[in-house]
PDB file of the backbone (N, CA, C, O) and the ligand in Angstrom, with CONECT records:
HET     ZN  A 101       1
ATOM      1  N   MET A   1      18.386 -11.114   6.112  1.00  0.00           N
ATOM      2  CA  MET A   1      17.447 -11.107   4.994  1.00  0.00           C
ATOM      3  C   MET A   1      16.571  -9.868   5.078  1.00  0.00           C
ATOM      4  O   MET A   1      16.059  -9.520   6.142  1.00  0.00           O
ATOM      5  N   THR A   2      16.413  -9.224   3.964  1.00  0.00           N
ATOM      6  CA  THR A   2      15.586  -8.034   3.935  1.00  0.00           C
ATOM      7  C   THR A   2      14.138  -8.419   3.656  1.00  0.00           C
ATOM      8  O   THR A   2      13.849  -9.203   2.752  1.00  0.00           O
ATOM      9  N   GLU A   3      13.251  -7.860   4.439  1.00  0.00           N
ATOM     10  CA  GLU A   3      11.846  -8.170   4.253  1.00  0.00           C
ATOM     11  C   GLU A   3      11.322  -7.513   2.978  1.00  0.00           C
ATOM     12  O   GLU A   3      11.681  -6.381   2.655  1.00  0.00           O
ATOM     13  N   ALA A   4      10.475  -8.234   2.268  1.00  0.00           N
ATOM     14  CA  ALA A   4       9.908  -7.690   1.019  1.00  0.00           C
ATOM     15  C   ALA A   4       9.042  -6.473   1.312  1.00  0.00           C
ATOM     16  O   ALA A   4       8.470  -6.331   2.392  1.00  0.00           O
ATOM     17  N   GLU A   5       8.968  -5.622   0.334  1.00  0.00           N
ATOM     18  CA  GLU A   5       8.158  -4.413   0.489  1.00  0.00           C
ATOM     19  C   GLU A   5       7.023  -4.408  -0.514  1.00  0.00           C
ATOM     20  O   GLU A   5       7.106  -5.004  -1.588  1.00  0.00           O
ATOM     21  N   ILE A   6       5.964  -3.720  -0.133  1.00  0.00           N
ATOM     22  CA  ILE A   6       4.837  -3.505  -1.034  1.00  0.00           C
ATOM     23  C   ILE A   6       4.849  -2.028  -1.405  1.00  0.00           C
ATOM     24  O   ILE A   6       5.024  -1.162  -0.549  1.00  0.00           O
ATOM     25  N   LEU A   7       4.661  -1.754  -2.686  1.00  0.00           N
ATOM     26  CA  LEU A   7       4.613  -0.360  -3.112  1.00  0.00           C
ATOM     27  C   LEU A   7       3.196   0.171  -2.969  1.00  0.00           C
ATOM     28  O   LEU A   7       2.243  -0.418  -3.479  1.00  0.00           O
ATOM     29  N   LEU A   8       3.073   1.279  -2.275  1.00  0.00           N
ATOM     30  CA  LEU A   8       1.767   1.903  -2.092  1.00  0.00           C
ATOM     31  C   LEU A   8       1.812   3.322  -2.629  1.00  0.00           C
ATOM     32  O   LEU A   8       2.827   4.009  -2.507  1.00  0.00           O
ATOM     33  N   PRO A   9       0.708   3.760  -3.227  1.00  0.00           N
ATOM     34  CA  PRO A   9       0.657   5.143  -3.696  1.00  0.00           C
ATOM     35  C   PRO A   9       0.414   6.080  -2.515  1.00  0.00           C
ATOM     36  O   PRO A   9      -0.613   5.995  -1.843  1.00  0.00           O
ATOM     37  N   VAL A  10       1.366   6.966  -2.274  1.00  0.00           N
ATOM     38  CA  VAL A  10       1.268   7.889  -1.143  1.00  0.00           C
ATOM     39  C   VAL A  10       1.344   9.313  -1.674  1.00  0.00           C
ATOM     40  O   VAL A  10       2.200   9.647  -2.494  1.00  0.00           O
ATOM     41  N   GLN A  11       0.430  10.142  -1.189  1.00  0.00           N
ATOM     42  CA  GLN A  11       0.459  11.535  -1.621  1.00  0.00           C
ATOM     43  C   GLN A  11       1.168  12.380  -0.571  1.00  0.00           C
ATOM     44  O   GLN A  11       0.800  12.385   0.604  1.00  0.00           O
ATOM     45  N   CYS A  12       2.184  13.087  -1.021  1.00  0.00           N
ATOM     46  CA  CYS A  12       2.978  13.918  -0.119  1.00  0.00           C
ATOM     47  C   CYS A  12       2.155  15.114   0.356  1.00  0.00           C
ATOM     48  O   CYS A  12       1.560  15.818  -0.460  1.00  0.00           O
ATOM     49  N   PRO A  13       2.117  15.350   1.672  1.00  0.00           N
ATOM     50  CA  PRO A  13       1.336  16.472   2.204  1.00  0.00           C
ATOM     51  C   PRO A  13       2.015  17.814   1.956  1.00  0.00           C
ATOM     52  O   PRO A  13       1.390  18.863   2.109  1.00  0.00           O
ATOM     53  N   VAL A  14       3.270  17.788   1.582  1.00  0.00           N
ATOM     54  CA  VAL A  14       4.014  19.033   1.370  1.00  0.00           C
ATOM     55  C   VAL A  14       3.818  19.543  -0.051  1.00  0.00           C
ATOM     56  O   VAL A  14       3.460  20.703  -0.252  1.00  0.00           O
ATOM     57  N   CYS A  15       4.058  18.661  -1.061  1.00  0.00           N
ATOM     58  CA  CYS A  15       3.999  19.111  -2.446  1.00  0.00           C
ATOM     59  C   CYS A  15       2.856  18.461  -3.224  1.00  0.00           C
ATOM     60  O   CYS A  15       2.671  18.747  -4.407  1.00  0.00           O
ATOM     61  N   ALA A  16       2.084  17.582  -2.563  1.00  0.00           N
ATOM     62  CA  ALA A  16       0.911  16.933  -3.174  1.00  0.00           C
ATOM     63  C   ALA A  16       1.284  15.983  -4.307  1.00  0.00           C
ATOM     64  O   ALA A  16       0.421  15.557  -5.075  1.00  0.00           O
ATOM     65  N   GLN A  17       2.551  15.656  -4.410  1.00  0.00           N
ATOM     66  CA  GLN A  17       2.974  14.710  -5.434  1.00  0.00           C
ATOM     67  C   GLN A  17       2.687  13.289  -4.968  1.00  0.00           C
ATOM     68  O   GLN A  17       2.964  12.936  -3.822  1.00  0.00           O
ATOM     69  N   GLU A  18       2.126  12.470  -5.870  1.00  0.00           N
ATOM     70  CA  GLU A  18       1.848  11.086  -5.511  1.00  0.00           C
ATOM     71  C   GLU A  18       2.972  10.197  -6.015  1.00  0.00           C
ATOM     72  O   GLU A  18       3.374  10.288  -7.175  1.00  0.00           O
ATOM     73  N   ALA A  19       3.470   9.348  -5.148  1.00  0.00           N
ATOM     74  CA  ALA A  19       4.571   8.480  -5.537  1.00  0.00           C
ATOM     75  C   ALA A  19       4.362   7.104  -4.932  1.00  0.00           C
ATOM     76  O   ALA A  19       3.793   6.972  -3.848  1.00  0.00           O
ATOM     77  N   LEU A  20       4.821   6.087  -5.632  1.00  0.00           N
ATOM     78  CA  LEU A  20       4.776   4.738  -5.087  1.00  0.00           C
ATOM     79  C   LEU A  20       5.912   4.595  -4.082  1.00  0.00           C
ATOM     80  O   LEU A  20       7.085   4.775  -4.408  1.00  0.00           O
ATOM     81  N   THR A  21       5.534   4.270  -2.864  1.00  0.00           N
ATOM     82  CA  THR A  21       6.495   4.212  -1.777  1.00  0.00           C
ATOM     83  C   THR A  21       6.507   2.805  -1.198  1.00  0.00           C
ATOM     84  O   THR A  21       5.450   2.206  -1.000  1.00  0.00           O
ATOM     85  N   GLY A  22       7.675   2.283  -0.929  1.00  0.00           N
ATOM     86  CA  GLY A  22       7.785   0.926  -0.424  1.00  0.00           C
ATOM     87  C   GLY A  22       7.560   0.843   1.078  1.00  0.00           C
ATOM     88  O   GLY A  22       8.177   1.574   1.853  1.00  0.00           O
ATOM     89  N   PHE A  23       6.657  -0.069   1.484  1.00  0.00           N
ATOM     90  CA  PHE A  23       6.430  -0.331   2.901  1.00  0.00           C
ATOM     91  C   PHE A  23       6.643  -1.815   3.153  1.00  0.00           C
ATOM     92  O   PHE A  23       6.252  -2.646   2.334  1.00  0.00           O
ATOM     93  N   ARG A  24       7.253  -2.149   4.270  1.00  0.00           N
ATOM     94  CA  ARG A  24       7.470  -3.556   4.582  1.00  0.00           C
ATOM     95  C   ARG A  24       6.123  -4.268   4.753  1.00  0.00           C
ATOM     96  O   ARG A  24       5.158  -3.691   5.253  1.00  0.00           O
ATOM     97  N   ILE A  25       6.085  -5.520   4.330  1.00  0.00           N
ATOM     98  CA  ILE A  25       4.839  -6.281   4.369  1.00  0.00           C
ATOM     99  C   ILE A  25       4.281  -6.348   5.783  1.00  0.00           C
ATOM    100  O   ILE A  25       3.067  -6.260   5.969  1.00  0.00           O
ATOM    101  N   SER A  26       5.137  -6.502   6.776  1.00  0.00           N
ATOM    102  CA  SER A  26       4.653  -6.593   8.156  1.00  0.00           C
ATOM    103  C   SER A  26       4.004  -5.286   8.598  1.00  0.00           C
ATOM    104  O   SER A  26       3.046  -5.286   9.370  1.00  0.00           O
ATOM    105  N   VAL A  27       4.537  -4.177   8.098  1.00  0.00           N
ATOM    106  CA  VAL A  27       3.978  -2.868   8.442  1.00  0.00           C
ATOM    107  C   VAL A  27       2.579  -2.716   7.842  1.00  0.00           C
ATOM    108  O   VAL A  27       1.656  -2.218   8.486  1.00  0.00           O
ATOM    109  N   VAL A  28       2.452  -3.160   6.591  1.00  0.00           N
ATOM    110  CA  VAL A  28       1.163  -3.060   5.912  1.00  0.00           C
ATOM    111  C   VAL A  28       0.149  -3.996   6.569  1.00  0.00           C
ATOM    112  O   VAL A  28      -1.016  -3.636   6.739  1.00  0.00           O
ATOM    113  N   ALA A  29       0.596  -5.196   6.934  1.00  0.00           N
ATOM    114  CA  ALA A  29      -0.293  -6.155   7.589  1.00  0.00           C
ATOM    115  C   ALA A  29      -0.794  -5.581   8.918  1.00  0.00           C
ATOM    116  O   ALA A  29      -1.972  -5.716   9.250  1.00  0.00           O
ATOM    117  N   ASP A  30       0.091  -4.947   9.669  1.00  0.00           N
ATOM    118  CA  ASP A  30      -0.295  -4.299  10.922  1.00  0.00           C
ATOM    119  C   ASP A  30      -1.318  -3.210  10.662  1.00  0.00           C
ATOM    120  O   ASP A  30      -2.276  -3.047  11.417  1.00  0.00           O
ATOM    121  N   ALA A  31      -1.104  -2.462   9.582  1.00  0.00           N
ATOM    122  CA  ALA A  31      -2.006  -1.357   9.243  1.00  0.00           C
ATOM    123  C   ALA A  31      -3.413  -1.874   8.977  1.00  0.00           C
ATOM    124  O   ALA A  31      -4.397  -1.262   9.393  1.00  0.00           O
ATOM    125  N   LEU A  32      -3.501  -3.011   8.276  1.00  0.00           N
ATOM    126  CA  LEU A  32      -4.812  -3.559   7.960  1.00  0.00           C
ATOM    127  C   LEU A  32      -5.497  -4.077   9.219  1.00  0.00           C
ATOM    128  O   LEU A  32      -6.723  -4.046   9.327  1.00  0.00           O
ATOM    129  N   ARG A  33      -4.699  -4.552  10.163  1.00  0.00           N
ATOM    130  CA  ARG A  33      -5.266  -5.105  11.391  1.00  0.00           C
ATOM    131  C   ARG A  33      -5.673  -4.000  12.361  1.00  0.00           C
ATOM    132  O   ARG A  33      -6.752  -4.043  12.954  1.00  0.00           O
ATOM    133  N   THR A  34      -4.799  -3.016  12.513  1.00  0.00           N
ATOM    134  CA  THR A  34      -5.026  -1.997  13.535  1.00  0.00           C
ATOM    135  C   THR A  34      -5.662  -0.723  12.985  1.00  0.00           C
ATOM    136  O   THR A  34      -6.194   0.086  13.744  1.00  0.00           O
ATOM    137  N   GLY A  35      -5.607  -0.546  11.666  1.00  0.00           N
ATOM    138  CA  GLY A  35      -6.130   0.680  11.075  1.00  0.00           C
ATOM    139  C   GLY A  35      -5.210   1.858  11.290  1.00  0.00           C
ATOM    140  O   GLY A  35      -5.626   3.011  11.178  1.00  0.00           O
ATOM    141  N   GLU A  36      -3.957   1.568  11.600  1.00  0.00           N
ATOM    142  CA  GLU A  36      -2.987   2.649  11.803  1.00  0.00           C
ATOM    143  C   GLU A  36      -1.710   2.355  11.034  1.00  0.00           C
ATOM    144  O   GLU A  36      -1.199   1.235  11.045  1.00  0.00           O
ATOM    145  N   ILE A  37      -1.216   3.366  10.380  1.00  0.00           N
ATOM    146  CA  ILE A  37       0.070   3.212   9.703  1.00  0.00           C
ATOM    147  C   ILE A  37       0.725   4.575   9.620  1.00  0.00           C
ATOM    148  O   ILE A  37       0.059   5.601   9.480  1.00  0.00           O
ATOM    149  N   ARG A  38       2.026   4.563   9.709  1.00  0.00           N
ATOM    150  CA  ARG A  38       2.773   5.805   9.559  1.00  0.00           C
ATOM    151  C   ARG A  38       3.292   5.864   8.124  1.00  0.00           C
ATOM    152  O   ARG A  38       4.139   5.067   7.722  1.00  0.00           O
ATOM    153  N   LEU A  39       2.774   6.813   7.369  1.00  0.00           N
ATOM    154  CA  LEU A  39       3.174   6.970   5.979  1.00  0.00           C
ATOM    155  C   LEU A  39       4.341   7.932   5.896  1.00  0.00           C
ATOM    156  O   LEU A  39       4.557   8.748   6.792  1.00  0.00           O
ATOM    157  N   TYR A  40       5.088   7.829   4.814  1.00  0.00           N
ATOM    158  CA  TYR A  40       6.126   8.818   4.592  1.00  0.00           C
ATOM    159  C   TYR A  40       6.230   9.122   3.102  1.00  0.00           C
ATOM    160  O   TYR A  40       5.885   8.301   2.251  1.00  0.00           O
ATOM    161  N   ALA A  41       6.702  10.294   2.823  1.00  0.00           N
ATOM    162  CA  ALA A  41       6.859  10.726   1.436  1.00  0.00           C
ATOM    163  C   ALA A  41       8.337  10.731   1.091  1.00  0.00           C
ATOM    164  O   ALA A  41       9.149  11.312   1.811  1.00  0.00           O
ATOM    165  N   PRO A  42       8.688  10.074  -0.024  1.00  0.00           N
ATOM    166  CA  PRO A  42      10.099   9.992  -0.402  1.00  0.00           C
ATOM    167  C   PRO A  42      10.642  11.320  -0.947  1.00  0.00           C
ATOM    168  O   PRO A  42      11.849  11.558  -0.901  1.00  0.00           O
ATOM    169  N   CYS A  43       9.765  12.178  -1.459  1.00  0.00           N
ATOM    170  CA  CYS A  43      10.231  13.421  -2.087  1.00  0.00           C
ATOM    171  C   CYS A  43      10.578  14.474  -1.035  1.00  0.00           C
ATOM    172  O   CYS A  43      11.424  15.335  -1.273  1.00  0.00           O
ATOM    173  N   HIS A  44       9.928  14.407   0.127  1.00  0.00           N
ATOM    174  CA  HIS A  44      10.238  15.318   1.217  1.00  0.00           C
ATOM    175  C   HIS A  44      10.504  14.476   2.460  1.00  0.00           C
ATOM    176  O   HIS A  44      10.108  13.313   2.532  1.00  0.00           O
ATOM    177  N   VAL A  45      11.159  15.060   3.408  1.00  0.00           N
ATOM    178  CA  VAL A  45      11.342  14.341   4.665  1.00  0.00           C
ATOM    179  C   VAL A  45      10.082  14.585   5.487  1.00  0.00           C
ATOM    180  O   VAL A  45      10.051  15.432   6.379  1.00  0.00           O
ATOM    181  N   ALA A  46       9.037  13.811   5.157  1.00  0.00           N
ATOM    182  CA  ALA A  46       7.755  14.001   5.821  1.00  0.00           C
ATOM    183  C   ALA A  46       7.179  12.647   6.183  1.00  0.00           C
ATOM    184  O   ALA A  46       7.208  11.717   5.377  1.00  0.00           O
ATOM    185  N   SER A  47       6.655  12.536   7.392  1.00  0.00           N
ATOM    186  CA  SER A  47       5.937  11.330   7.768  1.00  0.00           C
ATOM    187  C   SER A  47       4.774  11.738   8.652  1.00  0.00           C
ATOM    188  O   SER A  47       4.831  12.739   9.366  1.00  0.00           O
ATOM    189  N   TRP A  48       3.715  10.938   8.588  1.00  0.00           N
ATOM    190  CA  TRP A  48       2.489  11.287   9.295  1.00  0.00           C
ATOM    191  C   TRP A  48       1.651  10.042   9.497  1.00  0.00           C
ATOM    192  O   TRP A  48       1.822   9.043   8.800  1.00  0.00           O
ATOM    193  N   GLU A  49       0.731  10.112  10.471  1.00  0.00           N
ATOM    194  CA  GLU A  49      -0.198   9.015  10.699  1.00  0.00           C
ATOM    195  C   GLU A  49      -1.258   9.065   9.607  1.00  0.00           C
ATOM    196  O   GLU A  49      -1.819  10.124   9.324  1.00  0.00           O
ATOM    197  N   ALA A  50      -1.529   7.914   8.995  1.00  0.00           N
ATOM    198  CA  ALA A  50      -2.520   7.884   7.921  1.00  0.00           C
ATOM    199  C   ALA A  50      -3.907   8.221   8.455  1.00  0.00           C
ATOM    200  O   ALA A  50      -4.277   7.811   9.556  1.00  0.00           O
ATOM    201  N   SER A  51      -4.663   8.966   7.671  1.00  0.00           N
ATOM    202  CA  SER A  51      -6.045   9.275   8.023  1.00  0.00           C
ATOM    203  C   SER A  51      -6.919   8.068   7.712  1.00  0.00           C
ATOM    204  O   SER A  51      -6.464   7.113   7.082  1.00  0.00           O
ATOM    205  N   GLU A  52      -8.183   8.110   8.156  1.00  0.00           N
ATOM    206  CA  GLU A  52      -9.107   7.013   7.853  1.00  0.00           C
ATOM    207  C   GLU A  52      -9.242   6.830   6.354  1.00  0.00           C
ATOM    208  O   GLU A  52      -9.318   5.707   5.855  1.00  0.00           O
ATOM    209  N   GLU A  53      -9.271   7.947   5.641  1.00  0.00           N
ATOM    210  CA  GLU A  53      -9.408   7.876   4.184  1.00  0.00           C
ATOM    211  C   GLU A  53      -8.202   7.178   3.564  1.00  0.00           C
ATOM    212  O   GLU A  53      -8.352   6.366   2.651  1.00  0.00           O
ATOM    213  N   GLU A  54      -7.029   7.489   4.050  1.00  0.00           N
ATOM    214  CA  GLU A  54      -5.822   6.867   3.501  1.00  0.00           C
ATOM    215  C   GLU A  54      -5.790   5.372   3.793  1.00  0.00           C
ATOM    216  O   GLU A  54      -5.349   4.580   2.961  1.00  0.00           O
ATOM    217  N   ILE A  55      -6.261   4.989   4.987  1.00  0.00           N
ATOM    218  CA  ILE A  55      -6.351   3.567   5.316  1.00  0.00           C
ATOM    219  C   ILE A  55      -7.344   2.884   4.379  1.00  0.00           C
ATOM    220  O   ILE A  55      -7.102   1.777   3.898  1.00  0.00           O
ATOM    221  N   PHE A  56      -8.465   3.562   4.127  1.00  0.00           N
ATOM    222  CA  PHE A  56      -9.478   3.024   3.224  1.00  0.00           C
ATOM    223  C   PHE A  56      -8.886   2.813   1.837  1.00  0.00           C
ATOM    224  O   PHE A  56      -9.081   1.762   1.226  1.00  0.00           O
ATOM    225  N   LEU A  57      -8.166   3.808   1.344  1.00  0.00           N
ATOM    226  CA  LEU A  57      -7.543   3.710   0.023  1.00  0.00           C
ATOM    227  C   LEU A  57      -6.526   2.571  -0.014  1.00  0.00           C
ATOM    228  O   LEU A  57      -6.370   1.893  -1.029  1.00  0.00           O
ATOM    229  N   LEU A  58      -5.851   2.378   1.092  1.00  0.00           N
ATOM    230  CA  LEU A  58      -4.873   1.295   1.199  1.00  0.00           C
ATOM    231  C   LEU A  58      -5.560  -0.063   1.003  1.00  0.00           C
ATOM    232  O   LEU A  58      -5.067  -0.925   0.275  1.00  0.00           O
ATOM    233  N   HIS A  59      -6.717  -0.231   1.675  1.00  0.00           N
ATOM    234  CA  HIS A  59      -7.496  -1.458   1.516  1.00  0.00           C
ATOM    235  C   HIS A  59      -7.892  -1.650   0.058  1.00  0.00           C
ATOM    236  O   HIS A  59      -7.690  -2.720  -0.516  1.00  0.00           O
ATOM    237  N   GLU A  60      -8.463  -0.593  -0.539  1.00  0.00           N
ATOM    238  CA  GLU A  60      -8.908  -0.645  -1.928  1.00  0.00           C
ATOM    239  C   GLU A  60      -7.763  -1.045  -2.850  1.00  0.00           C
ATOM    240  O   GLU A  60      -7.911  -1.896  -3.726  1.00  0.00           O
ATOM    241  N   TYR A  61      -6.631  -0.414  -2.628  1.00  0.00           N
ATOM    242  CA  TYR A  61      -5.476  -0.640  -3.486  1.00  0.00           C
ATOM    243  C   TYR A  61      -5.014  -2.093  -3.396  1.00  0.00           C
ATOM    244  O   TYR A  61      -4.714  -2.722  -4.411  1.00  0.00           O
ATOM    245  N   LEU A  62      -4.959  -2.619  -2.173  1.00  0.00           N
ATOM    246  CA  LEU A  62      -4.483  -3.988  -1.999  1.00  0.00           C
ATOM    247  C   LEU A  62      -5.486  -4.985  -2.553  1.00  0.00           C
ATOM    248  O   LEU A  62      -5.090  -6.014  -3.101  1.00  0.00           O
ATOM    249  N   GLU A  63      -6.788  -4.703  -2.421  1.00  0.00           N
ATOM    250  CA  GLU A  63      -7.813  -5.586  -2.982  1.00  0.00           C
ATOM    251  C   GLU A  63      -7.657  -5.657  -4.499  1.00  0.00           C
ATOM    252  O   GLU A  63      -7.724  -6.738  -5.083  1.00  0.00           O
ATOM    253  N   CYS A  64      -7.454  -4.522  -5.126  1.00  0.00           N
ATOM    254  CA  CYS A  64      -7.308  -4.457  -6.578  1.00  0.00           C
ATOM    255  C   CYS A  64      -6.102  -5.270  -7.024  1.00  0.00           C
ATOM    256  O   CYS A  64      -6.144  -5.969  -8.036  1.00  0.00           O
ATOM    257  N   ARG A  65      -5.033  -5.165  -6.254  1.00  0.00           N
ATOM    258  CA  ARG A  65      -3.811  -5.871  -6.630  1.00  0.00           C
ATOM    259  C   ARG A  65      -3.950  -7.366  -6.446  1.00  0.00           C
ATOM    260  O   ARG A  65      -3.389  -8.148  -7.212  1.00  0.00           O
ATOM    261  N   ARG A  66      -4.711  -7.771  -5.412  1.00  0.00           N
ATOM    262  CA  ARG A  66      -4.771  -9.166  -5.045  1.00  0.00           C
ATOM    263  C   ARG A  66      -5.715  -9.956  -5.949  1.00  0.00           C
ATOM    264  O   ARG A  66      -5.419 -11.091  -6.321  1.00  0.00           O
ATOM    265  N   SER A  67      -6.839  -9.358  -6.296  1.00  0.00           N
ATOM    266  CA  SER A  67      -7.896 -10.091  -6.996  1.00  0.00           C
ATOM    267  C   SER A  67      -7.437 -10.749  -8.300  1.00  0.00           C
ATOM    268  O   SER A  67      -7.674 -11.943  -8.480  1.00  0.00           O
ATOM    269  N   PRO A  68      -6.798 -10.029  -9.205  1.00  0.00           N
ATOM    270  CA  PRO A  68      -6.419 -10.660 -10.472  1.00  0.00           C
ATOM    271  C   PRO A  68      -5.439 -11.803 -10.265  1.00  0.00           C
ATOM    272  O   PRO A  68      -5.462 -12.804 -10.981  1.00  0.00           O
ATOM    273  N   ARG A  69      -4.570 -11.630  -9.260  1.00  0.00           N
ATOM    274  CA  ARG A  69      -3.564 -12.652  -9.015  1.00  0.00           C
ATOM    275  C   ARG A  69      -4.222 -13.929  -8.508  1.00  0.00           C
ATOM    276  O   ARG A  69      -3.831 -15.030  -8.894  1.00  0.00           O
ATOM    277  N   ARG A  70      -5.224 -13.780  -7.641  1.00  0.00           N
ATOM    278  CA  ARG A  70      -5.915 -14.935  -7.099  1.00  0.00           C
ATOM    279  C   ARG A  70      -6.649 -15.663  -8.234  1.00  0.00           C
ATOM    280  O   ARG A  70      -6.632 -16.892  -8.301  1.00  0.00           O
ATOM    281  N   ALA A  71      -7.287 -14.904  -9.114  1.00  0.00           N
ATOM    282  CA  ALA A  71      -8.011 -15.496 -10.236  1.00  0.00           C
ATOM    283  C   ALA A  71      -7.050 -16.299 -11.107  1.00  0.00           C
ATOM    284  O   ALA A  71      -7.384 -17.382 -11.587  1.00  0.00           O
ATOM    285  N   THR A  72      -5.864 -15.757 -11.300  1.00  0.00           N
ATOM    286  CA  THR A  72      -4.870 -16.434 -12.115  1.00  0.00           C
ATOM    287  C   THR A  72      -4.463 -17.765 -11.487  1.00  0.00           C
ATOM    288  O   THR A  72      -4.309 -18.772 -12.178  1.00  0.00           O
ATOM    289  N   ALA A  73      -4.294 -17.750 -10.177  1.00  0.00           N
ATOM    290  CA  ALA A  73      -3.862 -18.952  -9.482  1.00  0.00           C
ATOM    291  C   ALA A  73      -4.932 -20.037  -9.561  1.00  0.00           C
ATOM    292  O   ALA A  73      -4.610 -21.216  -9.705  1.00  0.00           O
ATOM    293  N   VAL A  74      -6.196 -19.647  -9.468  1.00  0.00           N
ATOM    294  CA  VAL A  74      -7.286 -20.616  -9.503  1.00  0.00           C
ATOM    295  C   VAL A  74      -7.442 -21.200 -10.889  1.00  0.00           C
ATOM    296  O   VAL A  74      -7.599 -22.412 -11.035  1.00  0.00           O
ATOM    297  N   ASN A  75      -7.401 -20.371 -11.896  1.00  0.00           N
ATOM    298  CA  ASN A  75      -7.686 -20.822 -13.258  1.00  0.00           C
ATOM    299  C   ASN A  75      -6.455 -21.358 -13.981  1.00  0.00           C
ATOM    300  O   ASN A  75      -6.566 -22.023 -15.012  1.00  0.00           O
ATOM    301  N   GLY A  76      -5.287 -21.062 -13.430  1.00  0.00           N
ATOM    302  CA  GLY A  76      -4.077 -21.529 -14.094  1.00  0.00           C
ATOM    303  C   GLY A  76      -3.644 -20.583 -15.198  1.00  0.00           C
ATOM    304  O   GLY A  76      -2.480 -20.187 -15.257  1.00  0.00           O
ATOM    305  N   VAL A  77      -4.566 -20.218 -16.069  1.00  0.00           N
ATOM    306  CA  VAL A  77      -4.250 -19.312 -17.176  1.00  0.00           C
ATOM    307  C   VAL A  77      -5.044 -18.019 -16.989  1.00  0.00           C
ATOM    308  O   VAL A  77      -6.251 -18.060 -16.750  1.00  0.00           O
ATOM    309  N   PRO A  78      -4.386 -16.901 -17.095  1.00  0.00           N
ATOM    310  CA  PRO A  78      -5.119 -15.640 -16.946  1.00  0.00           C
ATOM    311  C   PRO A  78      -6.165 -15.465 -18.045  1.00  0.00           C
ATOM    312  O   PRO A  78      -5.915 -15.744 -19.218  1.00  0.00           O
ATOM    313  N   LYS A  79      -7.338 -14.996 -17.634  1.00  0.00           N
ATOM    314  CA  LYS A  79      -8.390 -14.724 -18.620  1.00  0.00           C
ATOM    315  C   LYS A  79      -8.116 -13.393 -19.303  1.00  0.00           C
ATOM    316  O   LYS A  79      -7.612 -12.457 -18.681  1.00  0.00           O
ATOM    317  N   ILE A  80      -8.444 -13.316 -20.559  1.00  0.00           N
ATOM    318  CA  ILE A  80      -8.291 -12.047 -21.279  1.00  0.00           C
ATOM    319  C   ILE A  80      -9.675 -11.525 -21.640  1.00  0.00           C
ATOM    320  O   ILE A  80      -9.794 -10.464 -22.253  1.00  0.00           O
TER     321      ILE A  80
HETATM  322 ZN    ZN A 101       6.834  16.184  -1.470  1.00  0.00          ZN2+
END
């Protein structure tokens, strides 16, 4: 069974292009716990340790994604 992936916006350090890149859920969970993650850019063969800022953005991004979904689950019907 293939583990599900979460798409994260990653900016390539080579060409500065931002792309949604798939990371396994366990990898992302580890990143949130340890504050360390190895990012990679799909457009170039590049990988690097995420900076504090990138980890921060990762938190922000996941919070944004999670909040509306949680609200939907609680209320049953999404608010407009
Ligand atoms: Zn690139």
